[in-house]
N, C-alpha and C positions, 0 to 999 in steps of 0.2 A: 216853450219846447225845450228839452236839455240839449245842451251843446254836444256834437259828435264826439268831443274830446271827453266826454263821460263814459263812453263805450270801451270797452276791452276786446281786443283781437288775439289771435294767436301768432307768436313769433315764429321764424322759420323752424325752430327746434320744438315747437308745440307748447312751449310755455306761455303763460298769459302776459299780453303785452298792452298795459293801459295805454289808450290814446291820449291820457292826461299828459304825458311825456310831451306832447306837442301843443299842449294849450298856449293860446296866445301867438300861435304861428298861422300864417296863412298855408294852407295844404291844398296838394293836388294827388287825389285818390284816384288810382288806375288799376283797373283789372288787365293783369299783362299774360302773355303766353311767349314761350321761345320759339315756336314752329309757325308764326303766323306772318302774313304778308305785310302786317303793321308792325312787326317786332323791329325793324330798324328805328322806330319810335324811341326806344331805349336810348339811343344817343341824344336825341333832342331833349329828352326828360331829364337826362343827366346833366347836360348843358345848362338847362333852366336850374337844376338843382345846385349846381356849383356856383352859378352867377348870382343868382338871387337868395341862395341860403344864407350869406351873412346879413341880410336884410330882414331875415325872420320867415323864410319860405322852406317848405319842406315837400318833397316828393314822397309818396308812400305807394308801393306797388304790392299788388295782391294778385299771385299767379292763379290762373284758373284753367281748368282742363275740359270746360263745360261746351266749348264751341269747336267743333272738328277736331277734338281730342289734340289740340294744338300745345297743350304742356304737359306732356306724359311723365316728366321726370320727377323724382323725389327732391326733397329740399336741398340736398347736397348738390344734385346735378343741375338744378335751377340756379342755386348760388354760384356754381362755378361757370356756368354759362354767362350770367350777367356780369360776372367779374371779369373773365377772360376775352368775352367777346365785345362787351360795352364799357369796361372798366366802372360798372355801376357802383355808386357809393352811397345812394340812397336806400332807406330800407326796404328789403323785400321780406314780406311777411309769409305765414304758412299758405299753402295751397287752399283756395276756397271754392265754394259753390256760390253763384251770384243770383241765380234764378231758381224757383221751384220751391218745394216743400223743405228743403235742406239748405236753402239760401243763407248765408251769413247774416246775423243781425246789422252789422255795418253798413252792407249793402242793401238790405231791406229799407233801411233808413234813408240812405242816399237816393235810392229810386223814388221813395216815398216823398222826400222833399224837393226832389227835382226829376219830376217825369220827363220821359222823353216826347218825340213828336205826338200830338194828338192825345197827349196825357196818358200815353202808355208807359207803364212803369218797368216791363221787362227790359233787360239790357240785350242788345242785339248781337253783339260781337266783342272780341278782346279789344283793349285799349279804348274803351268808354272812359272818359274822364270826368270828375267831379272836383270843381273848386269849392273850398270852404274857407270863410273870413277867419280873422283873428278870434272871433266870438264863438267859434265853433258852429256857424251858421252855413248850411249848404246854399251856395249862390248860383251856381249854374252847372249844368251838365253839357258835356261835348261828346258828338259822335266819335267812332274810332278813326275816321277819315280826318278828322280836325289834328293839324300837326302841332305838335308841342310848341313850336316857336311862334305859332298864330296865337297862342294864350297869353303871351307875354304881356300886351297891354292891359288884359283884364287882371291879371296876377300884379302887376305893378300898381294898379289902381287901389289893390287892396293893402298893399305894402305901406 
């Protein structure tokens, strides 16, 4: 199977963003939202990004408005919120759909490679996390309730 880093997504401005820019890195891919009960996880994601980034780790955020309309803003509003509220420096891409007929191909692949409990593929809520190894293989899926700091051991094992 081809690596995740062979896919192209959309940058926050809508332009193509090849994930090949992250080839050879350990990735944590997260569907995010600004008005969710899990939104404070931005702080933990940013801490991991800053602490482990020099060793080849990247957090990639993908805003999604599919769950409770908790990401209503446009790209400018999302970027401003992330920067001003959580001092986010990791990449936050264009708003996407993660479930259904219009689901982004990246998330279709993530869900296929790492289904949830009982083999269910759909994403249940914001802040579902996918860990990807340096070869671009999806290693594990984490529930929205899993705090970013609880992923450190798994991330470090791949670094």
